[in-house]
N, CA, C and O atoms as a GROMACS GRO file, in nm:
protein
  400
    1SER      N    1  -0.010   5.311   7.092
    1SER     CA    2   0.069   5.188   7.151
    1SER      C    3   0.114   5.094   7.049
    1SER      O    4   0.048   5.066   6.950
    2ASP      N    5   0.205   5.055   7.071
    2ASP     CA    6   0.256   4.905   6.982
    2ASP      C    7   0.302   4.791   7.035
    2ASP      O    8   0.423   4.781   7.055
    3PHE      N    9   0.210   4.679   7.069
    3PHE     CA   10   0.288   4.547   7.133
    3PHE      C   11   0.337   4.480   7.027
    3PHE      O   12   0.244   4.449   6.953
    4LYS      N   13   0.431   4.446   6.990
    4LYS     CA   14   0.497   4.392   6.860
    4LYS      C   15   0.634   4.312   6.893
    4LYS      O   16   0.686   4.326   7.004
    5GLY      N   17   0.693   4.225   6.790
    5GLY     CA   18   0.780   4.192   6.837
    5GLY      C   19   0.801   4.094   6.924
    5GLY      O   20   0.705   4.020   6.946
    6SER      N   21   0.943   4.066   7.001
    6SER     CA   22   0.913   3.960   7.072
    6SER      C   23   0.883   4.028   7.257
    6SER      O   24   0.977   4.093   7.303
    7TRP      N   25   0.794   4.014   7.322
    7TRP     CA   26   0.738   4.028   7.430
    7TRP      C   27   0.676   3.956   7.489
    7TRP      O   28   0.623   3.860   7.432
    8ARG      N   29   0.662   3.977   7.634
    8ARG     CA   30   0.564   3.889   7.686
    8ARG      C   31   0.430   3.960   7.728
    8ARG      O   32   0.410   4.062   7.794
    9ALA      N   33   0.343   3.869   7.667
    9ALA     CA   34   0.242   3.904   7.725
    9ALA      C   35   0.168   3.895   7.855
    9ALA      O   36   0.145   3.779   7.889
   10PRO      N   37   0.129   3.975   7.926
   10PRO     CA   38   0.066   3.955   8.087
   10PRO      C   39  -0.098   3.889   8.022
   10PRO      O   40  -0.152   3.917   7.915
   11ARG      N   41  -0.151   3.784   8.144
   11ARG     CA   42  -0.257   3.736   8.136
   11ARG      C   43  -0.362   3.818   8.119
   11ARG      O   44  -0.468   3.775   8.073
   12ARG      N   45  -0.343   3.962   8.158
   12ARG     CA   46  -0.477   4.039   8.127
   12ARG      C   47  -0.422   4.168   8.072
   12ARG      O   48  -0.333   4.224   8.137
   13LEU      N   49  -0.454   4.210   7.986
   13LEU     CA   50  -0.400   4.345   7.893
   13LEU      C   51  -0.537   4.431   7.864
   13LEU      O   52  -0.634   4.374   7.814
   14SER      N   53  -0.541   4.573   7.896
   14SER     CA   54  -0.639   4.645   7.914
   14SER      C   55  -0.588   4.775   7.820
   14SER      O   56  -0.487   4.840   7.850
   15THR      N   57  -0.661   4.799   7.719
   15THR     CA   58  -0.616   4.924   7.617
   15THR      C   59  -0.759   5.016   7.626
   15THR      O   60  -0.869   4.966   7.649
   16LEU      N   61  -0.736   5.139   7.608
   16LEU     CA   62  -0.816   5.259   7.595
   16LEU      C   63  -0.797   5.335   7.467
   16LEU      O   64  -0.687   5.385   7.491
   17CYS      N   65  -0.823   5.368   7.370
   17CYS     CA   66  -0.818   5.403   7.231
   17CYS      C   67  -0.902   5.537   7.259
   17CYS      O   68  -1.020   5.511   7.284
   18VAL      N   69  -0.874   5.660   7.260
   18VAL     CA   70  -0.976   5.785   7.230
   18VAL      C   71  -0.892   5.861   7.143
   18VAL      O   72  -0.787   5.914   7.179
   19PHE      N   73  -0.946   5.867   7.017
   19PHE     CA   74  -0.876   5.944   6.918
   19PHE      C   75  -0.743   5.917   6.888
   19PHE      O   76  -0.661   6.003   6.857
   20GLY      N   77  -0.715   5.764   6.899
   20GLY     CA   78  -0.582   5.709   6.864
   20GLY      C   79  -0.575   5.553   6.839
   20GLY      O   80  -0.675   5.501   6.789
   21GLY      N   81  -0.487   5.489   6.864
   21GLY     CA   82  -0.480   5.352   6.811
   21GLY      C   83  -0.390   5.238   6.909
   21GLY      O   84  -0.297   5.274   6.981
   22VAL      N   85  -0.427   5.121   6.899
   22VAL     CA   86  -0.312   5.051   6.942
   22VAL      C   87  -0.325   4.910   6.827
   22VAL      O   88  -0.413   4.856   6.760
   23ASN      N   89  -0.176   4.892   6.854
   23ASN     CA   90  -0.150   4.735   6.768
   23ASN      C   91  -0.093   4.642   6.888
   23ASN      O   92  -0.035   4.669   6.993
   24ILE      N   93  -0.139   4.511   6.825
   24ILE     CA   94  -0.109   4.409   6.941
   24ILE      C   95  -0.094   4.318   6.856
   24ILE      O   96  -0.199   4.283   6.802
   25ASP      N   97   0.020   4.253   6.814
   25ASP     CA   98   0.065   4.154   6.755
   25ASP      C   99   0.126   4.049   6.843
   25ASP      O  100   0.220   4.059   6.921
   26LEU      N  101   0.064   3.966   6.819
   26LEU     CA  102   0.102   3.827   6.934
   26LEU      C  103   0.186   3.701   6.872
   26LEU      O  104   0.226   3.607   6.941
   27ARG      N  105   0.207   3.713   6.730
   27ARG     CA  106   0.245   3.643   6.662
   27ARG      C  107   0.420   3.603   6.730
   27ARG      O  108   0.463   3.491   6.702
   28LYS      N  109   0.483   3.670   6.792
   28LYS     CA  110   0.611   3.658   6.844
   28LYS      C  111   0.589   3.670   6.984
   28LYS      O  112   0.698   3.655   7.040
   29ALA      N  113   0.507   3.688   7.056
   29ALA     CA  114   0.493   3.711   7.208
   29ALA      C  115   0.478   3.584   7.291
   29ALA      O  116   0.424   3.477   7.263
   30ILE      N  117   0.556   3.634   7.424
   30ILE     CA  118   0.526   3.480   7.499
   30ILE      C  119   0.392   3.492   7.554
   30ILE      O  120   0.347   3.594   7.606
   31VAL      N  121   0.323   3.367   7.536
   31VAL     CA  122   0.173   3.402   7.594
   31VAL      C  123   0.156   3.296   7.703
   31VAL      O  124   0.189   3.179   7.684
   32PRO      N  125   0.106   3.337   7.812
   32PRO     CA  126   0.103   3.222   7.928
   32PRO      C  127  -0.003   3.127   7.845
   32PRO      O  128  -0.085   3.150   7.756
   33GLU      N  129   0.040   3.003   7.921
   33GLU     CA  130  -0.021   2.894   7.879
   33GLU      C  131  -0.180   2.864   7.905
   33GLU      O  132  -0.254   2.782   7.851
   34GLU      N  133  -0.208   2.964   8.011
   34GLU     CA  134  -0.360   2.953   8.046
   34GLU      C  135  -0.427   3.050   7.972
   34GLU      O  136  -0.548   3.070   7.980
   35GLY      N  137  -0.340   3.116   7.891
   35GLY     CA  138  -0.409   3.245   7.786
   35GLY      C  139  -0.383   3.398   7.833
   35GLY      O  140  -0.319   3.444   7.927
   36VAL      N  141  -0.454   3.457   7.736
   36VAL     CA  142  -0.418   3.598   7.748
   36VAL      C  143  -0.586   3.691   7.747
   36VAL      O  144  -0.646   3.665   7.642
   37THR      N  145  -0.639   3.756   7.809
   37THR     CA  146  -0.779   3.838   7.834
   37THR      C  147  -0.733   3.957   7.782
   37THR      O  148  -0.657   4.018   7.857
   38ILE      N  149  -0.761   4.019   7.655
   38ILE     CA  150  -0.720   4.150   7.626
   38ILE      C  151  -0.893   4.252   7.624
   38ILE      O  152  -1.001   4.211   7.582
   39SER      N  153  -0.876   4.327   7.657
   39SER     CA  154  -0.990   4.425   7.690
   39SER      C  155  -0.978   4.568   7.608
   39SER      O  156  -0.911   4.665   7.643
   40CYS      N  157  -1.043   4.559   7.515
   40CYS     CA  158  -1.050   4.709   7.446
   40CYS      C  159  -1.148   4.771   7.431
   40CYS      O  160  -1.250   4.721   7.383
   41VAL      N  161  -1.138   4.908   7.473
   41VAL     CA  162  -1.263   5.026   7.480
   41VAL      C  163  -1.186   5.147   7.379
   41VAL      O  164  -1.088   5.212   7.413
   42CYS      N  165  -1.265   5.157   7.237
   42CYS     CA  166  -1.235   5.238   7.153
   42CYS      C  167  -1.334   5.300   7.118
   42CYS      O  168  -1.433   5.238   7.078
   43ALA      N  169  -1.334   5.467   7.124
   43ALA     CA  170  -1.391   5.576   7.112
   43ALA      C  171  -1.307   5.667   7.003
   43ALA      O  172  -1.201   5.724   7.031
   44PHE      N  173  -1.371   5.670   6.875
   44PHE     CA  174  -1.313   5.741   6.795
   44PHE      C  175  -1.161   5.734   6.777
   44PHE      O  176  -1.081   5.827   6.772
   45GLY      N  177  -1.136   5.573   6.765
   45GLY     CA  178  -0.964   5.513   6.759
   45GLY      C  179  -1.015   5.381   6.752
   45GLY      O  180  -1.130   5.338   6.756
   46GLY      N  181  -0.905   5.325   6.739
   46GLY     CA  182  -0.908   5.153   6.689
   46GLY      C  183  -0.810   5.078   6.764
   46GLY      O  184  -0.711   5.134   6.811
   47ALA      N  185  -0.824   4.988   6.774
   47ALA     CA  186  -0.746   4.843   6.796
   47ALA      C  187  -0.751   4.740   6.657
   47ALA      O  188  -0.840   4.704   6.581
   48ASP      N  189  -0.606   4.717   6.669
   48ASP     CA  190  -0.582   4.614   6.557
   48ASP      C  191  -0.514   4.500   6.635
   48ASP      O  192  -0.417   4.539   6.702
   49ILE      N  193  -0.542   4.370   6.642
   49ILE     CA  194  -0.499   4.267   6.688
   49ILE      C  195  -0.480   4.140   6.603
   49ILE      O  196  -0.574   4.081   6.551
   50ILE      N  197  -0.319   4.093   6.588
   50ILE     CA  198  -0.305   3.997   6.530
   50ILE      C  199  -0.244   3.884   6.580
   50ILE      O  200  -0.126   3.882   6.614
   51VAL      N  201  -0.328   3.779   6.585
   51VAL     CA  202  -0.314   3.648   6.678
   51VAL      C  203  -0.282   3.545   6.607
   51VAL      O  204  -0.361   3.516   6.517
   52PRO      N  205  -0.133   3.440   6.628
   52PRO     CA  206  -0.109   3.337   6.531
   52PRO      C  207  -0.224   3.226   6.531
   52PRO      O  208  -0.302   3.206   6.624
   53ARG      N  209  -0.218   3.153   6.398
   53ARG     CA  210  -0.261   3.053   6.396
   53ARG      C  211  -0.246   2.932   6.500
   53ARG      O  212  -0.138   2.931   6.560
   54GLY      N  213  -0.326   2.841   6.528
   54GLY     CA  214  -0.288   2.751   6.630
   54GLY      C  215  -0.329   2.800   6.785
   54GLY      O  216  -0.299   2.729   6.881
   55MET      N  217  -0.397   2.919   6.799
   55MET     CA  218  -0.427   2.967   6.940
   55MET      C  219  -0.579   2.979   6.950
   55MET      O  220  -0.645   3.021   6.855
   56ARG      N  221  -0.622   2.949   7.041
   56ARG     CA  222  -0.834   2.946   7.033
   56ARG      C  223  -0.832   3.125   7.087
   56ARG      O  224  -0.779   3.189   7.178
   57VAL      N  225  -0.918   3.153   6.976
   57VAL     CA  226  -0.970   3.301   6.978
   57VAL      C  227  -1.138   3.329   7.018
   57VAL      O  228  -1.235   3.268   6.974
   58GLN      N  229  -1.137   3.398   7.079
   58GLN     CA  230  -1.310   3.408   7.184
   58GLN      C  231  -1.316   3.538   7.171
   58GLN      O  232  -1.220   3.604   7.210
   59THR      N  233  -1.432   3.605   7.114
   59THR     CA  234  -1.450   3.730   7.104
   59THR      C  235  -1.576   3.757   7.163
   59THR      O  236  -1.664   3.678   7.131
   60LYS      N  237  -1.615   3.867   7.258
   60LYS     CA  238  -1.696   3.941   7.332
   60LYS      C  239  -1.681   4.101   7.366
   60LYS      O  240  -1.614   4.167   7.445
   61GLY      N  241  -1.791   4.132   7.248
   61GLY     CA  242  -1.774   4.258   7.192
   61GLY      C  243  -1.872   4.334   7.154
   61GLY      O  244  -1.968   4.261   7.134
   62LEU      N  245  -1.906   4.476   7.127
   62LEU     CA  246  -1.996   4.540   7.063
   62LEU      C  247  -1.955   4.638   6.993
   62LEU      O  248  -1.849   4.690   7.028
   63GLY      N  249  -2.026   4.692   6.873
   63GLY     CA  250  -1.997   4.797   6.813
   63GLY      C  251  -2.072   4.916   6.828
   63GLY      O  252  -2.188   4.896   6.792
   64ILE      N  253  -2.055   5.014   6.859
   64ILE     CA  254  -2.158   5.110   6.836
   64ILE      C  255  -2.124   5.218   6.719
   64ILE      O  256  -2.015   5.273   6.729
   65PHE      N  257  -2.193   5.245   6.631
   65PHE     CA  258  -2.129   5.325   6.525
   65PHE      C  259  -1.972   5.281   6.466
   65PHE      O  260  -1.899   5.358   6.405
   66GLY      N  261  -1.945   5.169   6.492
   66GLY     CA  262  -1.804   5.136   6.482
   66GLY      C  263  -1.825   4.940   6.484
   66GLY      O  264  -1.932   4.880   6.473
   67GLY      N  265  -1.722   4.897   6.497
   67GLY     CA  266  -1.705   4.775   6.434
   67GLY      C  267  -1.646   4.692   6.546
   67GLY      O  268  -1.588   4.749   6.638
   68PHE      N  269  -1.656   4.571   6.541
   68PHE     CA  270  -1.609   4.474   6.661
   68PHE      C  271  -1.621   4.344   6.581
   68PHE      O  272  -1.730   4.289   6.567
   69ASP      N  273  -1.491   4.286   6.518
   69ASP     CA  274  -1.450   4.198   6.460
   69ASP      C  275  -1.521   4.040   6.548
   69ASP      O  276  -1.517   4.031   6.670
   70ARG      N  277  -1.580   3.930   6.458
   70ARG     CA  278  -1.582   3.820   6.534
   70ARG      C  279  -1.470   3.754   6.443
   70ARG      O  280  -1.465   3.769   6.321
   71ALA      N  281  -1.374   3.674   6.522
   71ALA     CA  282  -1.252   3.653   6.474
   71ALA      C  283  -1.225   3.508   6.565
   71ALA      O  284  -1.112   3.466   6.589
   72ASP      N  285  -1.358   3.436   6.613
   72ASP     CA  286  -1.335   3.304   6.696
   72ASP      C  287  -1.270   3.209   6.583
   72ASP      O  288  -1.284   3.208   6.461
   73ASN      N  289  -1.180   3.118   6.688
   73ASN     CA  290  -1.088   3.037   6.599
   73ASN      C  291  -1.109   2.935   6.729
   73ASN      O  292  -1.136   2.965   6.845
   74GLU      N  293  -1.081   2.770   6.651
   74GLU     CA  294  -1.116   2.685   6.745
   74GLU      C  295  -1.006   2.565   6.653
   74GLU      O  296  -1.032   2.490   6.560
   75PRO      N  297  -0.877   2.590   6.730
   75PRO     CA  298  -0.748   2.506   6.653
   75PRO      C  299  -0.777   2.371   6.699
   75PRO      O  300  -0.868   2.344   6.776
   76ASP      N  301  -0.703   2.291   6.652
   76ASP     CA  302  -0.663   2.145   6.666
   76ASP      C  303  -0.639   2.111   6.786
   76ASP      O  304  -0.708   2.023   6.837
   77ASP      N  305  -0.553   2.163   6.845
   77ASP     CA  306  -0.466   2.155   6.975
   77ASP      C  307  -0.555   2.174   7.066
   77ASP      O  308  -0.595   2.290   7.054
   78PRO      N  309  -0.605   2.122   7.148
   78PRO     CA  310  -0.715   2.093   7.241
   78PRO      C  311  -0.635   2.187   7.396
   78PRO      O  312  -0.706   2.248   7.475
   79TYR      N  313  -0.487   2.181   7.409
   79TYR     CA  314  -0.425   2.222   7.483
   79TYR      C  315  -0.394   2.382   7.445
   79TYR      O  316  -0.337   2.438   7.538
   80ALA      N  317  -0.419   2.467   7.333
   80ALA     CA  318  -0.403   2.569   7.283
   80ALA      C  319  -0.429   2.637   7.379
   80ALA      O  320  -0.511   2.601   7.465
   81PRO      N  321  -0.344   2.781   7.383
   81PRO     CA  322  -0.375   2.875   7.475
   81PRO      C  323  -0.514   2.951   7.405
   81PRO      O  324  -0.540   2.965   7.285
   82THR      N  325  -0.593   2.994   7.523
   82THR     CA  326  -0.699   3.094   7.456
   82THR      C  327  -0.666   3.237   7.460
   82THR      O  328  -0.599   3.282   7.552
   83ILE      N  329  -0.704   3.302   7.376
   83ILE     CA  330  -0.699   3.450   7.358
   83ILE      C  331  -0.825   3.486   7.351
   83ILE      O  332  -0.886   3.437   7.256
   84ILE      N  333  -0.907   3.584   7.450
   84ILE     CA  334  -1.021   3.612   7.484
   84ILE      C  335  -1.012   3.813   7.467
   84ILE      O  336  -0.967   3.887   7.554
   85ILE      N  337  -1.066   3.854   7.339
   85ILE     CA  338  -1.099   3.946   7.343
   85ILE      C  339  -1.243   4.034   7.326
   85ILE      O  340  -1.327   4.022   7.236
   86GLU      N  341  -1.242   4.131   7.448
   86GLU     CA  342  -1.360   4.179   7.477
   86GLU      C  343  -1.357   4.320   7.496
   86GLU      O  344  -1.252   4.375   7.529
   87GLY      N  345  -1.514   4.415   7.469
   87GLY     CA  346  -1.482   4.536   7.479
   87GLY      C  347  -1.571   4.616   7.401
   87GLY      O  348  -1.675   4.554   7.375
   88SER      N  349  -1.565   4.751   7.347
   88SER     CA  350  -1.639   4.804   7.285
   88SER      C  351  -1.572   4.898   7.192
   88SER      O  352  -1.462   4.945   7.222
   89GLY      N  353  -1.636   4.933   7.067
   89GLY     CA  354  -1.598   5.056   6.964
   89GLY      C  355  -1.708   5.117   6.933
   89GLY      O  356  -1.812   5.078   6.880
   90GLY      N  357  -1.659   5.260   6.987
   90GLY     CA  358  -1.769   5.380   6.941
   90GLY      C  359  -1.736   5.439   6.877
   90GLY      O  360  -1.646   5.517   6.907
   91PHE      N  361  -1.800   5.435   6.735
   91PHE     CA  362  -1.721   5.538   6.661
   91PHE      C  363  -1.573   5.516   6.590
   91PHE      O  364  -1.504   5.599   6.531
   92GLY      N  365  -1.547   5.378   6.615
   92GLY     CA  366  -1.414   5.322   6.631
   92GLY      C  367  -1.431   5.162   6.610
   92GLY      O  368  -1.538   5.116   6.570
   93GLY      N  369  -1.325   5.087   6.639
   93GLY     CA  370  -1.336   4.939   6.626
   93GLY      C  371  -1.239   4.884   6.643
   93GLY      O  372  -1.130   4.940   6.641
   94VAL      N  373  -1.258   4.744   6.667
   94VAL     CA  374  -1.174   4.643   6.708
   94VAL      C  375  -1.159   4.550   6.586
   94VAL      O  376  -1.255   4.488   6.539
   95SER      N  377  -1.020   4.542   6.534
   95SER     CA  378  -0.984   4.460   6.411
   95SER      C  379  -0.925   4.315   6.431
   95SER      O  380  -0.802   4.300   6.431
   96ILE      N  381  -0.995   4.227   6.444
   96ILE     CA  382  -0.904   4.083   6.467
   96ILE      C  383  -0.840   3.988   6.336
   96ILE      O  384  -0.915   3.927   6.260
   97LYS      N  385  -0.723   3.987   6.326
   97LYS     CA  386  -0.670   3.889   6.221
   97LYS      C  387  -0.618   3.779   6.286
   97LYS      O  388  -0.551   3.792   6.389
   98VAL      N  389  -0.659   3.599   6.205
   98VAL     CA  390  -0.561   3.520   6.258
   98VAL      C  391  -0.477   3.498   6.144
   98VAL      O  392  -0.528   3.489   6.032
   99ARG      N  393  -0.342   3.488   6.164
   99ARG     CA  394  -0.249   3.493   6.075
   99ARG      C  395  -0.118   3.403   6.117
   99ARG      O  396  -0.098   3.365   6.232
  100ASP      N  397  -0.032   3.374   6.004
  100ASP     CA  398   0.087   3.300   6.034
  100ASP      C  399   0.197   3.399   6.076
  100ASP      O  400   0.309   3.358   6.106
   0.00000   0.00000   0.00000
């Protein structure tokens, strides 16, 4: 699955990757002011998430024979939306990048 370009992000987004993957690009997404919670469960697959600078990022995850990036980010703007990325990667992983 790919979430990219201009799209309206829901308050909560759940992904399941089994022998496959998902790409979530929030740089052009319309993000609710209260933020987004992304739940990722990856088994033999992976999730790539791109968050634009200026958004708060909190991660809560676990990698088992795989990885779960820790990309916590605290922007200068106290009213910036919070993106919470949670879940697990087993023989797969969750990659989080903060980019312009």
